[in-house]
Structure formats: structure tokens, C-alpha cells
N, C-alpha and C positions, 0 to 999 in steps of 0.2 A: 933791900936789894932784890931785883927780879931774878928768879931762878930760871934755868933753861926750860923747865916744864911749863912755867907760866908764860914764857916767851912763845913757846910752841903753841900753847892753847890760844894765846892772843892772836898769833898768826893765822891759825886755822879758823878762828871765828871772825876774822876781819872781812870787810867788804871787798878789799882788793883780792883776797884769797878766793872769795866766792866768784868774783868776776873771772879770775884767771882759771879757776877749776872748771867753770862752765865752758869757757872757750876751748880749753885743752880737751875736755870730755867730748864736746860736739865734733871737733876736728878728728879726734881719734876714732870715735864711733862711726861717723859717716865716711871717714877716709880709711877704714880698717882694711879694705881690700888692697888699696894702694900701699899701705904700710907693710902688709904681708908680702906684696909683690916686690917692693924695693928692698926689704930686709928679709924677714922670715916669719912664719906663723908663730914661732916661739917669741919673737920680739913683740908682735902684735898682742899675743896673750899676756905677756909680761906687762905691757902698757895698761891693758884692761885690768889686770890684777892690781897693779899699783894704784890706778885711779879708784878702784873699789876700796882698797885699804885706806887711802887718803880720805875718801868720801865717808867711810865709817868714822874716821877720826874727827871729821868736821861735824858730823851729826852728834858725836859724843860730846864735844865741847859746847855744842848748841842745845844740849838735851833739855835745859830749862825752858827753852823756847818752844819745844815740841810737846804735843800731847801723845802719850803712848798709843792711844786708840787710833790716831790719825797718821801714824808714820807711814803706813802702806795700806792699800785697799785689801779687805779681807779676801776678795776673790783672787787677788794676786798671790797672797800667802797660801791660799788653798791649792792653787795650781802649782806653785813651787813645791809644796809639800807632796802633792801627788806625783809629780815628776821625780822627786827625790826618792819616794817610796818605790818607784819602778825599778830602782837599782836591785831590789830584792828578787824580782822575777825576770830581770833583763837577761838576754842571751850573752851579754858581755858587760858585767857589772862595772869593771874599771872604766871602760869607755863611756858608759852611762854617767858615772860619777864625774868624769871630766867634762862631759857635755852639760851636765847640770850645773857645774861650777861656772861655766861660761854663761849659761842662762841667768844664774843668780848674779854674776858679776855685772852684766849689762843692766839688770834690774836695779841693783844697788846704785849704780851711777845715775840712772834715771830718777830714782827716789831722792838722791842727794840734790841733783839739779832742781827737782821740783820743790824742794824745801828751802833752798838758799836763794832762789831767784823767783820772782813773781811771774805771772803769765806774760806780761809785756816784755820784761827783761829776757825771758826765755825765748820768745819769738824774735826779738832783736838779735840775740846771740846766735840763734839758729840761722837767721837770715845772713848774718856775716859769715858764718862757717860755710853755708851752702854757696854763697857768692864766690868764696875762695876756691872751693872744690869744683864748682861748675866752670869757672874761668880756667882753672888748671886743666880740666878735662878738655875744654875747647882748644886750648893751646896745644895740648898733647896730640889731639886729633889733627890739628892744622899742621903740626910738625911732621906727623907720620903720613898723612894723606896728601899733603900739598907740597910742603917745603922740601922734605927729604924723600918723599915717595917710597917709604919702606915701613914695614910693620914693626911694632914694638912687642915682640913675643912675650916678654916677661910681664907685660901689662895686659896681654890679650888683645891689644889694639891692632887691627888688621889694615889700617890706613885706607879706609873706604870713604872718607869724607868727600873727596872729589867726585865720586860716582854716586853720591846720594845716600850712602850708608849701606847697611846698618853700622852704627858706631856704638861704643859703650863707655868711652871716657875712662875715668879712674874707678869705675864701679863694678867691673867684672863681667857684666852681661848687659845687653841692650834693654832687657826688661827692667833691670834694676836701675839703669840710667833713666828710663822712662818714669819709673815710680818716683825717684828722687827729684826729677824735673817737675813733676806735677806737685809734689809737696813743696818744692821751692816756690813755685808760682803762687800757691796758697799763702805761703809765708810772706812773700814779697808784697802781695796785694794787701794782706792784713797790716803789714808794717806801714804801707802807704796810707791806707784808710784810717789808721789810728794816729796818723800825723807824726810818726816816729821816724819816717824816712821821706826825703824829698822826692818829687817826681823825677828830678834829674838823675837820681840813682835808681829809683824803683822801676821806671820804664825800661832802661837798658837791662836791668836785672831780669825782668820778665821776658824781654826779647831773647836774651841769651838762653834762659831756661826753656823757652818755647822752641827755639831753634834746635837745641840739643834733643828735646823730646821728639821733634819732627824727624831729625836725622837718625834717631835711634831705630826708626822703622819698627817699633814695637807694636804689635797688634793690640796690646792691652792699653796703650796710651789713649787711643781714641775712646775706649770704653770708660777709662778713668776720667778723662776730660769731660765727657758727656754727663756722667753721673755726678761729678763734683759741680758742674755747672748747674744742673737741675737742683741739687741739694742747696747750692748757694741761693738760687732764686726762691726756693721754698723757705729757707731760713730768713731771708729778707722780708718775705710776706708775713711770716709769723712775728718778726720783730716789730714791724710797722703796724700790725693789727692792734686794735684796742684790747685791753686786758680781758674784757668780757667775751671776746670772740676768739681768743687764742686757743682755748680748750677745744671747741668744735673744729677749728682749723687744724689743730694738731692731729685729731682723730681722722680728719679727712685726708691729710697727707699720709698718715699711716695706712689707710685703706688704699690709696693710690699706689703706694710703694708695694703693698701686698699684691695688688692687681698686676703691677709691672713685673714683679718676680714670676708670677704665674704665666704671664704672657711670654716672658723671656724663656721660660722652660718649654712652653708649647711651640714657640717659633724659633727655637735655638738654631735649627739648621739654616733657616733663612738669614738670621743675624750673622751667622758664621760666614755665609756666602757673601754678604754685603761687606764684611770686614776682611774678606779674602784671607781668612785664617783657617781654612779647611784642614790643611796638613798639620798645623799645630794642634788643632782640636782633636783630630784623629789620633795623634800621638798621645795626647792626654787621655783619651777614652781607653785606648789599649792599656796604658799604664794603670789607670784607675780600676779597670776590670780585673787585671791581674792582681793588683793590690788588695782588692776586696776579698779575694780568696784567702789571703793570709790574715786579714782582719777576722774572718769567720773562725779561725782557729783560736784566737784570743780576743774575743769581742769586748770584754769588760776592762781588761788591764793592759792589753797591747804587748809589744815586744821589748819595751824599755825605751827610755828617752835618749835620743842620739842627736837631735837637731838635724844638721846636714847629714846625708847618708854617707856611710863608709862602705865602699864596695867590697871590703874584705870581711864584712860582718853579715850574718844572717839576720833578717830575711832579705836585706837589700841586695846582696849579691845574687840571690835566687830570683828576685823580681827582675833585676836587670838581665839575667840570663834568659828568662822566658820572654821578655820584651825585646831581646836582642839590642839593648841600648846601654848607655852608661849614665842613667839619671842620678843627679845629686840630691834630688828631693822628689816628693810626690807631685810637684807642680800644682799643689793645692794645699793650703795650710790646714784646712779642715780634715782632708783625707790623711795628711801627714800626722796630725795629732791623733786621729783615730787609730792609725796603724801603730804608732809608737806608745801611746798611753791609753788606748782603748776608749770605750764610751764614757767612762768616768772622767778621763782627762779632757775629752772633747766637750763634755758638758761644762766643765770648769772654765775651759778656754772661751767658749761661747758666752758664758756668764761674765767673764772678765771684760771682753770686748763689748758685749751687749749692754751691760749695766753702765759701763763708761760712756757709751754712745748716747744712751737715753739721758743720763745725768748731764752730760756736757751740752746736749741739744737743748734741754730745758733751761739750763743756766744761760746759754747764748740767746734764748728766746726772750728773756726778761732783763738781762743786763744791758746797760746802755752802750758800753764800750764795744766796738767792733772786734777788739782783740779776743773776746770770748768766743767768737766764731771759729777761731783757729782750731781748737781741739775737736769739735764735732766734724769739721770738714776733713781734718787729717784722719780721724777714725773712719769716716765714710770711705776715704781713699784706701786705707788699709783693709777694710772689710771687702771691698770690691776686688782689690788686688789679690786677696787671699784665695779667691776663687780660681785664679790663674797661676799663682806662684806661692811658695812657702816662705817668702821673705819676712812675714810677720813673726815667725818663730825664732829668728836668729838675728843677731847684729842690730843694724839701724832700725829695722822694722819692729823688732821686739822692744827696743829702747823707746821708740815713739809710742807704742801701745801702752807700755808701763807709765810713761810720762803723762800721757793723756788721761789714763785711768786715775792716776794720782791727782791730777788737776781737777777732774770731775768729782772725785771724792772729797777734795778740800772745799769745794764750793757747794756741794749738795750731797749730804750724807746723813745716815741715821746717827753717826757719831756726834753730829752737832747737838742733837738733843741730849745725849749723855754728857757731853762737855758742858752744856748749858746748866744741867742739874748740878754737876760737880762744882761749877764756878758761880752758881746762883745768878746766872745771867741768861739772856736770850740770844739765839743766833742772830747774826747780823742780817738785816734785810737786804734783798737784792737791790743793786744800784745800777 
């Protein structure tokens, strides 16, 4: 006779549960703003907490399939440990602990999805979730801006579609909509090129995402699109090059990227003028200048992890006072990390993203399937967007960073050699 405990274990370890969990997780993570707007922040947090608990249960019943060394990237664990340690020196320990719980919750969900779904299954599930959310965003904007001609204040939708934008859909801000639209385009194209999606579905999906990106009127969208386009061309060149030429070509691309970064720093004023983003950039410069004054007071450890800013807490209320604004973040993931968890936290954050990008890029360079291009292109998108926003530190952005880091670690990691010794086998060759 089957006991309830065994039935639960069988359910949690089933393929159907893996598929359902992934779908619910992606819709909840990427639709978190809409969930909070339609219900409450408490409901959203409860959903994330429930998904985390269920996810831990799934990993537990599948523990025989997992290697303890490869459950999560070491850089991720180090960053989570550092942010948790910041509770000790935080200006508001309770708020820091709550913010860390949210950070860990999204990380757990990403780890679970990364272990129960392979790369292609993850990309397909993400594509389906983004199609639903982008279509719902377009419908909401059409209802607000054209059919009803009235704003939807609870969603923050101003009804500006008929006048050319900016719009934000179900994602809270126009910059977040722009980021999600770019990630969606990457996902849809990878689905199409991997032959898991027909052109009849892929092309309209790309058109909808591109339209929303255009109407978002986000100055970061042009930069993201340009950088992702260049990265895609570079990756195609590397993938098509003979194995003997890949190494020199990789170094050449690295040198070009370094030169481009230096040029962007030197000619940043001209670039800003071309993008017509002068006012936005000036706002950021004023904010960063003020922020660095507080960083100097605690350069190593920061003021404690809070994720999004709370205007009732120091030093965020003080920064907003002196900038005469109501910023909800540092508008830069790197400055935000430096402010909250200091130089140590920033180093770990950069290692997490940098190691993941290098690993995933190298994997995509040698693997035949185009689906392996998804992770490095998403990581490039997150890295560039982190210069303009702090989305990578919370919610969907953080989820994607952890998921891509896990994918990169599964395919190319020092743990493969340890596992190979323990199992008296050799790591699988690149395919």
C-alpha cells in the first residue's frame, strides 16, 4: 500500500510536476509586479515563498540525481553568504533579513528550475511565459490608451499608447518593459533557430516584443539592442570558426570589447547626445556622485543588503533628500551593490556574473545547438542593463542571473573534474 509520504514524493519527482512548477515559477517571477498590483505585496511574497518551499521539496526527493558540489555555483553561495552577513552591520537588521530572504527565495526558484529542466525546456517555458505576459501588456495598453482612453493607476499605466508612449505594460516601468522585451526577443529567436518553435509563432512573437520595446521609449533599449546584436554576430563568428582559430578569435573579440568600453567612457557625452538621454544621464550622475559619499563611509562592508531602496531607512532617505528625488534604487546595479554590501559584495557580484558569462560564452562557442547561445546573450543583456538600472539585483533580473550562472556551471565547471574522480569517469565532451 502506497503511503501519503510516498505519493507526495512521487508527485514532486514527476515530469508533470517539473513542467507545472517551471511554468508557475516563470509566470510568478516575471509577472511579480502585476501580481503585487492586482493583489498585494504580501500575496506576491507568499507566492514566492511557497514556490521556494515546494522547490526545496522537489530537490530533496530528487537528491539522488544531484551532485552536492553542483547544486549551486560557489560564487552564488559566496554572494548570498556575504549579503546575509551584512545583517550584522546593517542599519536595519530586520529589513535586511527580509530583503535577503527575498533574494534567497528567487535564487532557490532559479536553482530548482535549472535542475529539473534542461536548457531547451527552460527556453521554451520562458518563451511561453513571456508571450503571455507581453500579450497581456499589449492588451492592457490598448485598453487604456485607445479603447477606454483612461489610465490604470493601480498598474501605473498612463494610457499613452496612442501618442507613441512611453508605455510600461505589466512590468512597472518603461525600462523594465524594455529589458523584458529584449530578453524575449533573444528567447523567441533561439526557440525559432533551435526548431522548437514554428515561424508562424516566432515571427509574430518577435514583432510584439519589438513593438513594445519601441513604444516603451526607453533610452536603454537602443543600447541593449545594439550590444546584443554585436554580441550575436561575434558569437556566430566564433561558432563557425575552425577549432584551431577559435582561441585567437576569442582574444581578438576580448580586445575589441575592451577598446569599445574605453571608447564609450571617453566619448560618453557624444553617445548620450545621440541617444537624446542627457536628462536621464544627468540625473544618474547626480545620484551616483551623492551615493559615493556614503560609500566612502563604509567602503568594505556597505550599509546592509536591502535590494530596492526603502525611503524610510538610512542612507537611502538621506541620499534622496540631498538629490531632491525619490529614487527606488541607485539606477546602476554595481553602484547599488557597492553601497549596500561594499567592495567585498561588489567583487563577489562581479565574479558571479563574470564567471557565468565567460563559461556560458565558451560553452556556446563549441556546442552545436544554438540553444546554448541563450545564456551568454541574456548575461550580456543583464550586464549592459546593470549600468543603467538595478534590475539584476531583484526579481526577474536576479532570477535570470542565477539561472544563467547555474547553466554555465553545469556545462563548464571545476566540479566536473571532482565528479569525474569520484565516479571514476571523465566529463562529457562538448557536443
